[in-house]
ROKE-662850 format. One record per residue (C-alpha): residue in one letter; x, z, y. Coordinates in steps of 0.2 Angstrom, whole numbers, plus 5000, padded with zeros to 4 digits. Layout:
BEGIN
aXZY;...
END
This chain:
BEGIN
m507945535071;s506945455058;t507645295049;l506845135044;g507045165026;n507445035012;v506644895021;s507344915039;g507544765050;y506444645040;c505144535049;n503844415043;t504544235046;n503344135036;s501544185038;s500344325043;m499944475031;s498444595033;k497844615015;e497344785010;k498644794995;a500444734996;l501944764985;l503744754992;v504944684980;r506844684983;h507744524978;q509544514985;e509444495003;v507644435004;f505944535001;s504344454995;i502644525000;i501444494985;t499644524991;n498044544980;s497744354983;n499344314975;t500044244991;t501844274993;f502744295010;q504544285013;l505444415024;s507144375032;k508444505038;y508844555056;n510544615061;s510744805062;t510844805081;l509144725083;a508344835070;k509044985079;f508244935096;r506644895088;e506545065079;l506545145096;w504645105098;w504345215083;t505545355087;q505345365106;g503945255111;n505145145120;i504844955119;h506644925124;p507044755131;s508544735119;a507344735105;k506744565109;w504944595103;e504344435112;e505444335100;a504844425084;s503744335072;l502244445071;p501744545061;c503444625059;l503944775049;l504344925061;i504645065048;s504345115030;d503845265020;v502645335032;d501045435027;w499445415036;e499545575045;k501245535052;f500545365057;t499045435066;e500145565075;r501345435082;t499945315088;d499145455097;f500745525104;f501345365111;n499645295115;v499945145104;h498245065100;g497844895094;s499744855091;w500244935075;e499444925058;w499745035042;i499844955025;n500345055009;g501445175020;n502245035030;v501945015049;y501944835056;v501944775074;y500644635075;e500344635094;l501244685110;p500344775124;l500444625137;g499444605153;p498344455148;h497944535131;e497344695140;t496344595153;c495444495141;v494844655131;k494344745146;g493344585152;i492344575136;e491944765136;r491444755154;l490144605150;i489444705136;n489244865147;l488344755160;k487044695147;d486744875142;p486544985158;e485645125148;m487145135136;t486145125120;v487645045113;i489245145116;g491045085117;l492245175105;g493745085112;a495245055100;t494445165087;r495545215072;t494945155055;r495645165037;a495045085021;g496045125006;n497845095009;m497645005025;g497345065043;k496944965059;e496344985076;a495244855084;d495544815103;g493844865107;s492244925097;f490444965100;m489045055090;p487345125093;n487245295101;f486745425088;k487145305074;p487045425058;n488545465048;v488845385031;n488845465014;s490645415011;n492045285015;g491845315034;r492945225047;e494345345045;g494545345026;p493745375009;d493345555013;s492745515031;h490845515036;l491045435053;p490145275054;w491045115057;p490745015073;n489444885073;l490444765084;v492344745085;i493344645097;e495044575092;v496144485105;a497744405099;s499144355111;l500744345102;e499844395085;r499644235074;e497944155073;a497944165054;h498244355055;l496844375068;l495544285057;d496144365041;a495944535049;v494144495055;k493544425038;n494544525026;y494544695034;w493344725048;l491844625040;r492044685023;p490444765016;g490044935023;r491144915038;a490744825055;h489344705056;d489944575070;a491644535077;i492244435092;a493944365090;v494944285104;k496644195103;l497644175119;v498744015117;r500244015127;s501243875135;d502943935141;t502444095151;i500544065155;i498944065145;s498543875143;r497043885131;i495844015124;k494944005107;v493444115103;w492544155087;h490944255084;f490744315066;c489244405058;t489144475041;d487444385039;n488244215042;r488944145026;t489143975018;l489343974999;g489844155000;e491244115013;l491144205030;v491044075044;p490844095062;v489144095071;t489944025086;e491643945089;f492343865105;g493943845115;f494343795133;e495843765144;t496543855158;l497543805174;d498543965173;d498344145167;k496944185180;q495944025182;i494743965169;l494043785168;i492243825163;q490643835172;p489443985170;q488443985154;q489443835147;f490043945133;t489044095126;i489044215112;n487344275107;i487344435096;k485644485089;t484944655093;e484644695075;c486544665072;l486944785086;f485844915079;h486244895061;g486245055051;m485045145062;p483645245054;s482045145048;d481045225061;f482245185076;l481445065089;i482644945097;p482544965116;a481444835123;l482544815139;i484044755128;p483844565124;n485044485111;l486744525119;l487344365128;l489144355133;
END
């Protein structure tokens, strides 16, 4: 059985962390994470029993009830000293997609595979597919990506069919030639809003990666979803160099099924030139596809 290594049983209790470079520094019974933005996050220690049960997700694919993941402050360190190949092997073997991220050899849990989270992702994907019956924009699902010392999987992603490969720095690492998706979808349930927005701005929409992103935060009240917050970001939309949302709105719910909005009350309009960004200069955007409206 693998072990958690030198940092087993530690979890983020102060703020989210998704920068591409992090340094773990041991100081008595507390660790600090120092990011490339000089922001420091404090990590507090679990008891060994809780750490053991949480490790089962990595070693056996078992989200054990005694692990109390629903009480964790996410993102939370799952295991350390893991190379990229082992990380990709585990995520594929246990079909863990959109829940773990890999930073400098450490694996963090940042979301749990809960019903409302999966339902929201599938609902957005279904709307996009309905707008594109000819499938000129294909769904990649939770496609795996790697940039430098960080690896993530979006909850959903889309790119034009037959989008050409890139010269370098493809979606699976510095030596990959696979093109990045044009549109990524990220839905946060237990994941913190700050971590969600940081991932969109500082990972997915960095130059040369995705072009647009839809971010959704499901806000819980007790056991139900009481509010939904939505953002649409595009790399073309910046104010004084800062990436700002093209569209931002929120609405209330009565429970986790009924939504208090009318048709067309809230919409997301993604330009077709953004959806087909990266296609050859002689490519003609299909006339049947209007600006994608969600």
